[in-house]
C-alpha positions as CSV (number, residue, x, y, z in Angstrom):
1,X,0.0,0.0,0.0
2,X,1.6,3.3,-1.1
3,X,2.0,6.2,1.4
4,X,-0.5,8.9,0.4
5,X,-0.5,12.4,1.9
6,X,-3.5,14.8,1.7
7,X,-4.2,18.3,3.1
8,X,-6.8,18.0,5.9
9,X,-8.9,21.0,6.3
10,X,-9.8,19.8,9.8
11,X,-6.2,20.1,11.1
12,X,-5.0,22.7,8.6
13,X,-2.0,20.6,7.5
14,X,-0.9,17.8,5.2
15,X,-1.1,14.4,6.8
16,X,-0.5,10.8,5.8
17,X,-3.7,9.1,5.0
18,X,-4.4,6.3,7.5
19,X,-7.8,4.7,6.9
20,X,-10.0,3.4,9.7
21,X,-9.9,-0.1,8.2
22,X,-6.5,-1.0,6.7
23,X,-6.7,-1.2,2.9
24,X,-10.1,0.4,2.7
25,X,-11.0,4.0,2.0
26,X,-14.6,5.3,2.6
27,X,-15.4,8.6,1.0
28,X,-18.4,10.9,0.8
29,X,-18.7,13.7,-1.8
30,X,-21.2,16.5,-1.5
31,X,-23.2,16.1,-4.7
32,X,-25.3,18.5,-6.7
33,X,-28.6,20.2,-6.0
34,X,-30.6,19.1,-9.1
35,X,-32.7,22.2,-9.7
36,X,-30.7,23.2,-12.8
37,X,-27.8,22.0,-15.0
38,X,-24.4,21.9,-13.4
39,X,-22.0,24.7,-14.5
40,X,-18.4,24.0,-15.1
41,X,-17.4,25.5,-11.8
42,X,-19.6,22.9,-10.0
43,X,-18.0,20.1,-12.0
44,X,-14.5,20.9,-10.6
45,X,-15.6,19.3,-7.3
46,X,-16.4,16.0,-9.1
47,X,-13.3,15.9,-11.2
48,X,-11.3,16.4,-7.9
49,X,-13.2,13.7,-6.2
50,X,-12.7,11.3,-9.1
51,X,-8.9,12.0,-9.1
52,X,-8.9,11.4,-5.4
53,X,-10.6,8.0,-5.8
54,X,-8.4,7.0,-8.7
55,X,-5.3,7.9,-6.7
56,X,-6.4,5.8,-3.8
57,X,-7.2,2.9,-6.0
58,X,-3.9,3.3,-7.9
59,X,-2.2,3.1,-4.4
60,X,-3.9,-0.2,-3.6
61,X,-6.9,0.9,-1.6
62,X,-10.4,-0.5,-2.0
63,X,-12.6,2.6,-2.2
64,X,-16.3,3.0,-1.5
65,X,-17.5,6.3,-2.8
66,X,-20.8,7.8,-2.0
67,X,-22.1,11.0,-3.7
68,X,-25.5,12.4,-2.7
69,X,-28.2,13.9,-4.9
70,X,-30.0,16.8,-3.2
71,X,-33.5,16.9,-4.6
72,X,-35.3,18.4,-1.5
73,X,-34.6,20.5,1.5
74,X,-31.9,22.8,0.0
75,X,-32.6,26.5,0.5
76,X,-31.5,29.6,-1.3
77,X,-28.2,29.8,0.5
78,X,-26.1,28.2,3.3
79,X,-28.5,30.0,5.7
80,X,-32.1,29.2,6.4
81,X,-33.9,32.0,4.5
82,X,-35.6,32.2,1.2
83,X,-37.4,29.8,-1.1
84,X,-36.3,26.3,-1.5
85,X,-34.2,25.9,-4.7
86,X,-36.3,23.0,-5.9
87,X,-39.4,25.2,-5.4
88,X,-37.8,27.8,-7.5
89,X,-37.2,25.2,-10.2
90,X,-40.9,24.3,-10.2
91,X,-41.9,27.9,-10.6
92,X,-39.3,28.5,-13.4
93,X,-40.5,25.4,-15.3
94,X,-44.2,26.1,-14.7
95,X,-44.7,22.9,-12.8
96,X,-47.4,22.3,-10.1
97,X,-46.4,22.7,-6.5
98,X,-46.4,18.9,-5.8
99,X,-43.9,16.4,-4.6
100,X,-44.3,14.3,-7.8
101,X,-43.6,17.4,-9.9
102,X,-40.5,18.1,-7.8
103,X,-39.3,14.6,-8.4
104,X,-39.9,14.9,-12.1
105,X,-37.7,18.1,-12.2
106,X,-35.1,16.4,-10.1
107,X,-35.1,13.4,-12.5
108,X,-34.4,15.6,-15.5
109,X,-31.4,17.3,-13.9
110,X,-30.1,14.2,-12.2
111,X,-29.8,12.5,-15.6
112,X,-28.2,15.6,-17.1
113,X,-25.6,15.5,-14.2
114,X,-24.9,11.9,-14.8
115,X,-24.3,12.6,-18.5
116,X,-21.8,15.4,-17.5
117,X,-20.0,12.9,-15.3
118,X,-19.7,10.4,-18.2
119,X,-18.5,13.2,-20.6
120,X,-15.7,14.0,-18.1
121,X,-14.8,10.3,-17.7
122,X,-15.7,10.5,-14.0
123,X,-16.1,7.0,-12.5
124,X,-19.7,6.4,-11.3
125,X,-19.9,6.5,-7.5
126,X,-20.7,3.3,-5.9
127,X,-23.8,4.9,-4.3
128,X,-25.7,8.0,-5.4
129,X,-28.5,8.3,-2.7
130,X,-31.2,10.9,-3.2
131,X,-32.3,13.1,-0.3
132,X,-36.0,12.5,-1.1
133,X,-35.5,8.8,-0.5
134,X,-34.1,9.3,3.0
135,X,-36.6,11.3,4.8
136,X,-37.1,8.6,7.5
137,X,-33.3,8.6,8.2
138,X,-33.4,12.4,8.6
139,X,-36.3,12.2,11.0
140,X,-34.6,9.6,13.1
141,X,-31.4,11.7,13.3
142,X,-33.4,14.8,14.3
143,X,-35.3,12.8,17.0
144,X,-31.9,11.8,18.4
145,X,-30.8,15.4,18.6
146,X,-34.0,16.3,20.4
147,X,-33.3,13.5,22.9
148,X,-29.8,14.9,23.4
149,X,-31.3,18.3,24.2
150,X,-29.5,20.1,21.3
151,X,-32.6,20.9,19.2
152,X,-35.4,23.4,19.9
153,X,-38.5,24.6,18.1
154,X,-39.6,28.0,16.9
155,X,-42.5,29.1,14.7
156,X,-41.1,27.9,11.3
157,X,-39.3,24.7,12.4
158,X,-36.8,22.8,14.4
159,X,-33.3,24.2,14.9
160,X,-29.9,23.0,16.2
161,X,-28.6,24.9,19.2
162,X,-25.0,25.6,18.3
163,X,-24.3,26.9,21.8
164,X,-24.6,23.2,22.9
165,X,-21.7,22.2,20.7
166,X,-18.5,24.0,22.0
167,X,-16.4,22.9,19.0
168,X,-18.7,24.6,16.5
169,X,-16.6,26.2,13.7
170,X,-13.6,23.9,14.2
171,X,-13.5,22.9,10.6
172,X,-11.4,25.6,8.9
173,X,-10.9,27.3,12.3
174,X,-13.8,29.7,11.6
175,X,-13.7,32.9,13.7
176,X,-17.2,33.0,15.1
177,X,-16.6,35.8,17.5
178,X,-16.1,38.2,14.6
179,X,-19.3,37.3,12.9
180,X,-22.2,39.8,13.3
181,X,-25.8,38.7,13.4
182,X,-27.3,39.2,10.0
183,X,-23.9,39.4,8.2
184,X,-24.7,36.3,6.1
185,X,-28.4,35.9,6.4
186,X,-31.4,37.8,7.6
187,X,-31.7,38.0,11.4
188,X,-34.4,35.6,12.8
189,X,-35.3,37.0,16.2
190,X,-36.7,33.7,17.5
191,X,-33.4,31.9,17.1
192,X,-31.4,31.5,20.3
193,X,-28.3,32.3,18.3
194,X,-28.0,33.5,14.7
195,X,-25.6,30.6,13.9
196,X,-28.3,28.1,14.8
197,X,-29.5,26.2,11.7
198,X,-32.6,24.3,10.5
199,X,-33.1,20.7,11.2
200,X,-36.7,20.6,9.9
201,X,-38.3,23.4,8.0
202,X,-42.1,23.6,8.3
203,X,-43.9,24.2,5.1
204,X,-45.6,27.5,4.4
205,X,-48.1,25.6,2.1
206,X,-49.3,22.1,1.5
207,X,-46.0,21.0,-0.1
208,X,-43.8,18.8,2.1
209,X,-43.3,15.5,4.0
210,X,-45.1,14.4,7.1
211,X,-43.0,14.4,10.3
212,X,-43.5,14.5,14.1
213,X,-43.1,18.3,13.9
214,X,-45.5,18.9,11.1
215,X,-45.4,18.9,7.3
216,X,-42.2,20.3,5.8
217,X,-38.7,19.5,4.6
218,X,-35.4,18.4,6.2
219,X,-32.7,20.9,6.5
220,X,-30.0,20.7,3.8
221,X,-27.3,19.9,6.4
222,X,-29.2,17.0,8.1
223,X,-29.5,15.1,4.8
224,X,-25.7,14.7,4.3
225,X,-25.3,13.6,7.9
226,X,-28.0,11.0,7.6
227,X,-27.0,9.6,4.2
228,X,-23.3,9.5,4.9
229,X,-23.9,7.6,8.1
230,X,-26.3,5.1,6.4
231,X,-23.9,4.2,3.6
232,X,-20.5,4.6,5.2
233,X,-21.0,4.4,9.0
234,X,-19.6,7.0,11.4
235,X,-16.8,7.9,11.4
236,X,-15.7,7.4,7.8
237,X,-12.4,8.3,6.2
238,X,-12.8,11.3,3.8
239,X,-15.4,14.0,3.2
240,X,-15.0,16.3,0.2
241,X,-16.7,19.4,-1.2
242,X,-16.1,22.9,-2.4
243,X,-14.4,25.5,-0.1
244,X,-17.8,27.3,0.1
245,X,-19.1,24.4,2.2
246,X,-16.5,24.9,5.0
247,X,-17.9,27.8,7.0
248,X,-21.5,26.6,7.3
249,X,-22.6,23.4,5.6
250,X,-19.7,21.2,6.7
251,X,-19.5,22.7,10.2
252,X,-23.2,22.1,10.6
253,X,-22.8,18.5,9.5
254,X,-20.0,18.0,12.1
255,X,-22.0,19.7,14.8
256,X,-25.2,17.6,14.4
257,X,-23.5,14.3,13.7
258,X,-21.0,14.5,16.6
259,X,-23.7,15.7,18.9
260,X,-26.0,12.8,18.0
261,X,-23.5,10.0,18.1
262,X,-20.5,11.2,20.1
263,X,-17.8,10.3,17.5
264,X,-16.3,12.2,14.6
265,X,-18.2,12.3,11.3
266,X,-15.1,12.0,9.1
267,X,-11.3,12.0,9.8
268,X,-10.2,13.8,6.6
269,X,-11.9,16.8,5.1
270,X,-10.8,17.9,1.7
271,X,-12.0,20.9,-0.3
272,X,-11.4,22.2,-3.8
273,X,-11.1,25.8,-4.8
274,X,-13.4,27.7,-7.2
275,X,-13.3,28.3,-10.9
276,X,-13.7,32.1,-10.9
277,X,-15.1,34.5,-13.5
278,X,-12.8,37.4,-12.9
279,X,-13.0,38.1,-9.2
280,X,-16.3,36.3,-8.6
281,X,-17.0,32.6,-8.3
282,X,-19.0,31.0,-11.1
283,X,-22.7,30.6,-10.2
284,X,-25.8,29.1,-11.6
285,X,-27.2,32.4,-12.6
286,X,-26.3,35.4,-14.8
287,X,-23.8,35.6,-17.6
288,X,-21.3,33.2,-16.0
289,X,-23.6,30.2,-16.2
290,X,-21.4,28.0,-18.5
291,X,-22.2,24.3,-18.9
292,X,-20.3,21.5,-20.6
293,X,-22.8,22.0,-23.5
294,X,-21.6,25.6,-23.7
295,X,-18.0,24.3,-24.1
296,X,-19.1,21.8,-26.8
297,X,-20.9,24.6,-28.7
298,X,-17.6,26.4,-28.8
299,X,-15.8,23.4,-30.1
300,X,-14.1,22.4,-26.8
301,X,-14.0,18.7,-25.9
302,X,-15.3,18.0,-22.3
303,X,-12.1,16.0,-21.7
304,X,-10.1,19.0,-22.6
305,X,-11.8,20.8,-19.8
306,X,-10.8,17.9,-17.5
307,X,-7.3,18.3,-18.7
308,X,-7.6,22.1,-18.0
309,X,-8.6,21.4,-14.4
310,X,-5.7,18.9,-14.0
311,X,-3.2,21.6,-14.9
312,X,-3.8,23.2,-11.5
313,X,-3.8,21.8,-8.0
314,X,-7.3,21.3,-6.7
315,X,-6.5,23.9,-3.9
316,X,-5.5,26.5,-6.4
317,X,-8.2,29.0,-7.5
318,X,-8.6,29.1,-11.3
319,X,-9.8,32.0,-13.4
320,X,-11.9,31.0,-16.4
321,X,-11.1,32.4,-19.8
322,X,-12.0,31.3,-23.3
323,X,-8.4,31.8,-24.4
324,X,-7.1,29.4,-21.8
325,X,-9.8,26.8,-22.7
326,X,-9.0,27.0,-26.4
327,X,-5.3,26.6,-25.7
328,X,-5.9,23.6,-23.5
329,X,-8.1,22.1,-26.2
330,X,-5.2,22.2,-28.5
331,X,-2.9,20.8,-25.9
332,X,-5.3,17.9,-25.3
333,X,-5.5,17.3,-29.0
334,X,-1.7,17.2,-29.2
335,X,-1.6,14.8,-26.3
336,X,-3.9,12.4,-28.2
337,X,-1.8,12.7,-31.4
338,X,1.4,12.2,-29.4
339,X,0.0,9.0,-28.0
340,X,-1.4,7.9,-31.4
341,X,2.1,8.1,-32.9
342,X,3.4,5.6,-30.3
343,X,3.2,1.8,-30.9
344,X,4.1,-1.5,-29.2
345,X,3.6,-3.1,-25.8
346,X,6.5,-2.1,-23.6
347,X,7.1,-1.7,-19.9
348,X,6.1,1.1,-17.5
349,X,9.2,3.2,-17.2
350,X,10.3,2.9,-13.6
351,X,11.9,6.3,-13.2
352,X,9.0,8.2,-14.6
353,X,6.5,6.0,-12.7
354,X,8.2,6.9,-9.5
355,X,8.1,10.6,-10.3
356,X,4.5,10.4,-11.3
357,X,3.4,8.5,-8.2
358,X,5.5,10.8,-5.9
359,X,3.7,14.0,-7.0
360,X,0.2,12.4,-7.1
361,X,0.7,10.9,-3.6
362,X,1.7,14.4,-2.4
363,X,-1.8,15.9,-2.0
364,X,-2.9,15.1,-5.6
365,X,-0.4,17.3,-7.4
366,X,-1.9,16.9,-10.8
367,X,-0.2,19.9,-12.4
368,X,3.2,18.3,-11.7
369,X,1.8,14.9,-12.8
370,X,0.9,16.4,-16.2
371,X,4.4,17.9,-16.4
372,X,5.9,14.4,-15.8
373,X,3.7,13.0,-18.5
374,X,5.0,15.5,-21.1
375,X,8.6,15.1,-19.9
376,X,8.2,11.4,-20.6
377,X,6.7,12.0,-24.1
378,X,9.6,14.3,-25.0
379,X,12.3,12.0,-23.7
380,X,14.1,10.7,-26.8
381,X,15.9,8.0,-24.8
382,X,12.7,6.2,-24.0
383,X,11.3,3.7,-26.5
384,X,7.9,4.3,-28.1
385,X,6.6,1.1,-26.6
386,X,7.6,2.0,-23.1
387,X,6.2,5.5,-23.5
388,X,2.9,4.1,-24.7
389,X,2.6,1.7,-21.8
390,X,3.7,4.3,-19.3
391,X,1.0,6.8,-20.5
392,X,-1.7,4.1,-20.2
393,X,-0.5,3.5,-16.7
394,X,-0.6,7.2,-15.7
395,X,-4.0,7.7,-17.3
396,X,-5.5,5.3,-14.7
397,X,-5.3,8.4,-12.4
398,X,-5.5,11.3,-14.9
399,X,-8.7,9.8,-16.4
400,X,-8.2,11.5,-19.8
401,X,-9.4,8.4,-21.6
402,X,-6.3,8.7,-23.8
403,X,-6.5,5.2,-25.4
404,X,-10.1,5.5,-26.5
405,X,-10.1,9.1,-27.5
406,X,-6.9,8.9,-29.5
407,X,-8.4,6.0,-31.4
408,X,-11.7,7.8,-32.0
409,X,-10.3,11.2,-32.9
410,X,-7.0,10.3,-34.5
411,X,-7.5,6.8,-35.8
412,X,-10.4,8.0,-38.0
413,X,-8.4,10.9,-39.4
414,X,-5.0,9.4,-40.3
415,X,-4.4,9.1,-44.0
416,X,-3.0,5.7,-45.1
417,X,-2.9,6.6,-48.8
418,X,-1.1,10.0,-49.1
419,X,-0.6,11.1,-52.7
420,X,3.0,11.3,-54.0
421,X,2.7,15.0,-54.5
422,X,1.9,15.6,-50.8
423,X,4.7,13.3,-49.7
424,X,7.2,15.4,-51.8
425,X,5.9,18.6,-50.2
426,X,6.3,17.0,-46.7
427,X,9.9,16.0,-47.5
428,X,10.6,19.6,-48.7
429,X,9.1,21.0,-45.5
430,X,11.2,18.6,-43.3
431,X,14.3,19.8,-45.1
432,X,13.3,23.4,-44.6
433,X,12.8,22.7,-40.9
434,X,16.1,21.0,-40.5
435,X,17.7,24.1,-42.2
436,X,15.8,26.3,-39.8
437,X,14.2,28.0,-42.8
438,X,10.9,28.5,-40.9
439,X,9.5,31.0,-43.4
440,X,9.7,28.3,-46.1
441,X,8.5,25.6,-43.7
442,X,5.4,27.6,-43.0
443,X,4.8,28.3,-46.7
444,X,4.9,24.6,-47.4
445,X,2.7,23.8,-44.5
446,X,0.1,26.2,-45.9
447,X,0.4,24.7,-49.3
448,X,-0.1,21.1,-48.0
449,X,-3.1,22.4,-46.1
450,X,-4.6,23.9,-49.2
451,X,-4.4,20.4,-50.8
452,X,-6.6,19.1,-48.0
453,X,-4.0,17.6,-45.7
454,X,-2.6,18.7,-42.3
455,X,0.7,18.0,-40.6
456,X,0.5,17.6,-36.9
457,X,3.8,18.2,-35.2
458,X,3.6,16.4,-31.9
459,X,6.4,15.9,-29.3
460,X,6.6,12.3,-30.5
461,X,6.9,13.2,-34.2
462,X,5.0,14.4,-37.1
463,X,1.7,12.8,-38.4
464,X,-0.2,13.5,-41.6
465,X,-4.0,13.4,-41.8
466,X,-6.6,14.4,-44.3
467,X,-8.5,17.3,-43.0
468,X,-12.2,16.5,-42.0
469,X,-13.3,20.0,-42.9
470,X,-16.9,19.6,-41.6
471,X,-15.9,18.1,-38.3
472,X,-12.6,19.6,-37.1
473,X,-14.2,22.4,-35.0
474,X,-16.8,20.0,-33.6
475,X,-14.3,17.4,-32.5
476,X,-11.6,19.7,-31.2
């Protein structure tokens, strides 16, 4: 079993991963709220979780991965105010205010989310529980909190008393004394403390689930506590999510779970940074609502977006730009062509494998792993067969689907019958390049292209293909 080190938000430092059960890693990923399509900023969390799972499996662990689907109980923000997001979706789509209609909307966006995961080559989680299927588990957990004396009721529902949990805010070392009432959410005078949060929200209309406290919905936070415990037990090994979950959602999970059962919820907490639009994080509203379909419409392969995310550490904020995405799209295409030009079944190169594993086992350093990949490709001392086998080995973690995608995108475009005229032009161009006559080399490249052929200069050598004029932009 390889030694793996991760940054633990709970302790604020990198630590060696030591699972509860030797050889087994239990992980829970906060999943989407399915009231709309996921934007590409949302999807960073799931690429990160996928790389984490792949790294653990690569290192010899048997992983059980659970990712929830939130289809009820999620309000407008991390606080407790405003309309439920699923209710907003019903209004937006002109659906009736009924639970079956809410489920119908959730089904639509859950399937869309699963298609996004497939497009990004994200491994399917072992369990994808839906919040609406676990109302009974929520109710039982809330009952336990009532019995423990850490829940109280006000006019609109049942709340958790954060004053009864002295460690509240320990995740991320949140400074609670500096927070002002109403700084994040509207002040609710009935609350004992403005940090107190909803366990069960009473319905203002007929929409909701029956409970001992009246018809309503579970709080967003209670759902993750109930589902993670059901499928992984408590404690489990790793809990992940975006950094926006740290101050409220994840601290609330910890407070209610530990208060109910007297043991930690999870031992490792890992959080990915945002994909930003300028100085603001990407959101599911406004001009910055960019989906995978948006990228496809601009000719960008979804796996090129995965490659783009891998080029930064998951803890590094990323600033979205079309220029960067187009450049990464070209880089991903070049990677596929570089692999396609390799042949033979060789051995995984020991030195490069050790480099690759070292950086990945050091807090998922994907940017350095990509650099190692290209260093291998450029190394003229390594045989093509060994390069090919090593790349396949590395892609078990990177998840760029290099074998399949190179076959699909390159195999169908390589010209096996190149006219003699074109071969002579290629030879002349190679001579010009060797003589460093780049002006003549560029002229010959343009001439070859005008004849319907393209030379692809990859790090592993040049490849000729007939240009599929109608599909080049669509594919790459």
